[in-house]
PDB file of N, CA, C and O in Angstrom:
ATOM      1  N   VAL A   1      55.871  13.241 -97.567  1.00  0.00           N
ATOM      2  CA  VAL A   1      56.689  13.289 -98.787  1.00  0.00           C
ATOM      3  C   VAL A   1      56.691  11.921 -99.440  1.00  0.00           C
ATOM      4  O   VAL A   1      56.577  11.812-100.661  1.00  0.00           O
ATOM      5  N   VAL A   2      56.820  10.875 -98.632  1.00  0.00           N
ATOM      6  CA  VAL A   2      56.866   9.515 -99.190  1.00  0.00           C
ATOM      7  C   VAL A   2      55.578   9.226 -99.951  1.00  0.00           C
ATOM      8  O   VAL A   2      55.601   8.599-101.010  1.00  0.00           O
ATOM      9  N   ARG A   3      54.459   9.684 -99.407  1.00  0.00           N
ATOM     10  CA  ARG A   3      53.169   9.430-100.059  1.00  0.00           C
ATOM     11  C   ARG A   3      53.185   9.961-101.483  1.00  0.00           C
ATOM     12  O   ARG A   3      52.833   9.250-102.425  1.00  0.00           O
ATOM     13  N   ILE A   4      53.593  11.206-101.632  1.00  0.00           N
ATOM     14  CA  ILE A   4      53.594  11.823-102.965  1.00  0.00           C
ATOM     15  C   ILE A   4      54.526  11.053-103.898  1.00  0.00           C
ATOM     16  O   ILE A   4      54.196  10.812-105.059  1.00  0.00           O
ATOM     17  N   MET A   5      55.697  10.668-103.377  1.00  0.00           N
ATOM     18  CA  MET A   5      56.656   9.962-104.227  1.00  0.00           C
ATOM     19  C   MET A   5      56.093   8.616-104.658  1.00  0.00           C
ATOM     20  O   MET A   5      56.334   8.175-105.782  1.00  0.00           O
ATOM     21  N   GLU A   6      55.344   7.957-103.774  1.00  0.00           N
ATOM     22  CA  GLU A   6      54.805   6.644-104.123  1.00  0.00           C
ATOM     23  C   GLU A   6      53.597   6.780-105.041  1.00  0.00           C
ATOM     24  O   GLU A   6      53.354   5.912-105.879  1.00  0.00           O
ATOM     25  N   CYS A   7      52.842   7.861-104.887  1.00  0.00           N
ATOM     26  CA  CYS A   7      51.674   8.050-105.752  1.00  0.00           C
ATOM     27  C   CYS A   7      52.108   8.170-107.215  1.00  0.00           C
ATOM     28  O   CYS A   7      53.258   8.489-107.517  1.00  0.00           O
ATOM     29  N   ARG A   8      51.169   7.910-108.098  1.00  0.00           N
ATOM     30  CA  ARG A   8      51.503   8.005-109.532  1.00  0.00           C
ATOM     31  C   ARG A   8      51.884   9.449-109.853  1.00  0.00           C
ATOM     32  O   ARG A   8      51.049  10.344-109.718  1.00  0.00           O
ATOM     33  N   PRO A   9      53.096   9.691-110.264  1.00  0.00           N
ATOM     34  CA  PRO A   9      53.538  11.053-110.593  1.00  0.00           C
ATOM     35  C   PRO A   9      52.934  11.530-111.906  1.00  0.00           C
ATOM     36  O   PRO A   9      52.991  10.824-112.913  1.00  0.00           O
ATOM     37  N   LEU A  10      52.355  12.725-111.896  1.00  0.00           N
ATOM     38  CA  LEU A  10      51.807  13.287-113.141  1.00  0.00           C
ATOM     39  C   LEU A  10      52.942  13.428-114.152  1.00  0.00           C
ATOM     40  O   LEU A  10      52.766  13.153-115.338  1.00  0.00           O
ATOM     41  N   SER A  11      54.091  13.854-113.676  1.00  0.00           N
ATOM     42  CA  SER A  11      55.278  13.930-114.522  1.00  0.00           C
ATOM     43  C   SER A  11      56.497  14.015-113.618  1.00  0.00           C
ATOM     44  O   SER A  11      56.392  14.437-112.466  1.00  0.00           O
ATOM     45  N   ARG A  12      57.635  13.623-114.126  1.00  0.00           N
ATOM     46  CA  ARG A  12      58.843  13.582-113.277  1.00  0.00           C
ATOM     47  C   ARG A  12      59.103  14.929-112.610  1.00  0.00           C
ATOM     48  O   ARG A  12      59.349  14.990-111.406  1.00  0.00           O
ATOM     49  N   THR A  13      59.049  15.999-113.384  1.00  0.00           N
ATOM     50  CA  THR A  13      59.339  17.316-112.809  1.00  0.00           C
ATOM     51  C   THR A  13      58.289  17.688-111.781  1.00  0.00           C
ATOM     52  O   THR A  13      58.619  18.195-110.709  1.00  0.00           O
ATOM     53  N   LYS A  14      57.013  17.436-112.103  1.00  0.00           N
ATOM     54  CA  LYS A  14      55.943  17.806-111.164  1.00  0.00           C
ATOM     55  C   LYS A  14      56.110  17.033-109.866  1.00  0.00           C
ATOM     56  O   LYS A  14      55.933  17.586-108.780  1.00  0.00           O
ATOM     57  N   ARG A  15      56.453  15.747-109.980  1.00  0.00           N
ATOM     58  CA  ARG A  15      56.614  14.947-108.755  1.00  0.00           C
ATOM     59  C   ARG A  15      57.699  15.573-107.886  1.00  0.00           C
ATOM     60  O   ARG A  15      57.485  15.813-106.698  1.00  0.00           O
ATOM     61  N   TRP A  16      58.853  15.837-108.473  1.00  0.00           N
ATOM     62  CA  TRP A  16      59.956  16.382-107.680  1.00  0.00           C
ATOM     63  C   TRP A  16      59.574  17.736-107.086  1.00  0.00           C
ATOM     64  O   TRP A  16      59.938  18.048-105.952  1.00  0.00           O
ATOM     65  N   ARG A  17      58.839  18.538-107.859  1.00  0.00           N
ATOM     66  CA  ARG A  17      58.442  19.858-107.345  1.00  0.00           C
ATOM     67  C   ARG A  17      57.542  19.680-106.137  1.00  0.00           C
ATOM     68  O   ARG A  17      57.709  20.364-105.127  1.00  0.00           O
ATOM     69  N   LEU A  18      56.582  18.758-106.237  1.00  0.00           N
ATOM     70  CA  LEU A  18      55.670  18.516-105.110  1.00  0.00           C
ATOM     71  C   LEU A  18      56.472  18.089-103.893  1.00  0.00           C
ATOM     72  O   LEU A  18      56.244  18.584-102.789  1.00  0.00           O
ATOM     73  N   VAL A  19      57.405  17.176-104.088  1.00  0.00           N
ATOM     74  CA  VAL A  19      58.207  16.686-102.966  1.00  0.00           C
ATOM     75  C   VAL A  19      58.966  17.848-102.336  1.00  0.00           C
ATOM     76  O   VAL A  19      59.028  17.962-101.111  1.00  0.00           O
ATOM     77  N   GLU A  20      59.538  18.703-103.165  1.00  0.00           N
ATOM     78  CA  GLU A  20      60.294  19.837-102.622  1.00  0.00           C
ATOM     79  C   GLU A  20      59.376  20.751-101.816  1.00  0.00           C
ATOM     80  O   GLU A  20      59.720  21.157-100.706  1.00  0.00           O
ATOM     81  N   VAL A  21      58.219  21.071-102.368  1.00  0.00           N
ATOM     82  CA  VAL A  21      57.289  21.978-101.676  1.00  0.00           C
ATOM     83  C   VAL A  21      56.857  21.377-100.349  1.00  0.00           C
ATOM     84  O   VAL A  21      56.858  22.060 -99.325  1.00  0.00           O
ATOM     85  N   VAL A  22      56.490  20.105-100.361  1.00  0.00           N
ATOM     86  CA  VAL A  22      56.027  19.458 -99.127  1.00  0.00           C
ATOM     87  C   VAL A  22      57.159  19.408 -98.108  1.00  0.00           C
ATOM     88  O   VAL A  22      56.950  19.711 -96.933  1.00  0.00           O
ATOM     89  N   SER A  23      58.349  19.030 -98.546  1.00  0.00           N
ATOM     90  CA  SER A  23      59.473  18.926 -97.606  1.00  0.00           C
ATOM     91  C   SER A  23      59.755  20.301 -96.997  1.00  0.00           C
ATOM     92  O   SER A  23      60.076  20.400 -95.812  1.00  0.00           O
ATOM     93  N   ARG A  24      59.639  21.346 -97.790  1.00  0.00           N
ATOM     94  CA  ARG A  24      59.884  22.694 -97.258  1.00  0.00           C
ATOM     95  C   ARG A  24      58.784  23.066 -96.272  1.00  0.00           C
ATOM     96  O   ARG A  24      59.061  23.618 -95.206  1.00  0.00           O
ATOM     97  N   ALA A  25      57.542  22.764 -96.625  1.00  0.00           N
ATOM     98  CA  ALA A  25      56.413  23.117 -95.752  1.00  0.00           C
ATOM     99  C   ALA A  25      56.544  22.381 -94.417  1.00  0.00           C
ATOM    100  O   ALA A  25      56.316  22.965 -93.358  1.00  0.00           O
ATOM    101  N   GLN A  26      56.910  21.102 -94.472  1.00  0.00           N
ATOM    102  CA  GLN A  26      57.049  20.328 -93.236  1.00  0.00           C
ATOM    103  C   GLN A  26      58.375  20.665 -92.559  1.00  0.00           C
ATOM    104  O   GLN A  26      58.497  20.592 -91.336  1.00  0.00           O
ATOM    105  N   GLY A  27      59.368  21.036 -93.369  1.00  0.00           N
ATOM    106  CA  GLY A  27      60.714  21.395 -92.975  1.00  0.00           C
ATOM    107  C   GLY A  27      60.923  21.439 -91.521  1.00  0.00           C
ATOM    108  O   GLY A  27      62.028  21.732 -91.064  1.00  0.00           O
TER     109      GLY A  27
END
């Protein structure tokens, strides 16, 4: 999750969505 947050976000909403999806998958 940290990786995605540190990477250049395509857009604020997309970044948060990616983080949510990854956190759920790793959950």
